[in-house]
C-alpha positions as CSV (number, residue, x, y, z in Angstrom):
1,M,-15.4,43.0,10.9
2,E,-14.0,46.4,11.9
3,T,-10.6,47.4,10.6
4,G,-10.1,50.3,13.1
5,K,-9.8,53.0,10.4
6,E,-11.9,56.1,10.6
7,K,-13.7,57.5,7.6
8,V,-12.4,61.0,6.8
9,Q,-14.7,63.5,5.2
10,P,-13.0,66.3,3.3
11,V,-13.9,69.9,4.2
12,I,-13.8,72.4,1.4
13,T,-13.8,76.1,2.2
14,G,-13.3,79.2,0.1
15,T,-13.3,79.3,-3.7
16,F,-11.5,77.3,-6.3
17,P,-10.1,79.3,-9.3
18,A,-11.4,76.8,-11.9
19,Q,-10.7,78.9,-14.9
20,R,-7.0,79.4,-13.9
21,F,-6.7,75.7,-13.1
22,F,-8.1,74.5,-16.4
23,D,-6.2,77.1,-18.4
24,T,-2.9,75.9,-16.8
25,L,-3.9,72.2,-17.5
26,A,-4.8,73.1,-21.1
27,A,-1.4,74.9,-21.6
28,I,0.5,71.9,-20.3
29,L,-1.4,69.5,-22.5
30,S,-1.2,71.8,-25.5
31,R,2.6,71.9,-25.3
32,R,2.9,68.2,-24.7
33,E,0.6,67.2,-27.6
34,N,1.5,70.1,-29.9
35,V,-2.1,71.2,-30.3
36,T,-4.2,74.2,-29.2
37,I,-6.6,73.6,-26.3
38,T,-8.9,76.2,-25.0
39,V,-11.2,76.0,-22.0
40,T,-14.2,78.1,-20.9
41,V,-15.5,77.6,-17.4
42,K,-19.1,78.7,-16.6
43,Q,-20.7,78.7,-13.2
44,E,-23.6,76.3,-12.6
45,N,-25.9,79.2,-11.6
46,E,-25.4,80.9,-15.0
47,Q,-26.3,77.7,-16.9
48,R,-29.5,77.2,-14.9
49,Q,-30.6,80.8,-15.4
50,K,-30.1,80.5,-19.2
51,A,-32.0,77.2,-19.2
52,A,-34.9,78.8,-17.3
53,V,-35.3,81.7,-19.9
């Protein structure tokens, strides 16, 4: 049974500033919960290279 809706596939181009995003999220949650939250973002390639050594 077809509903007539198309499947939409997202297209992602460019880069995502992950560190900035998570720093902002941590700041918002830190203020709300009255705690200190820190975040460190590492690229997947760096983790694989360290694991291979």
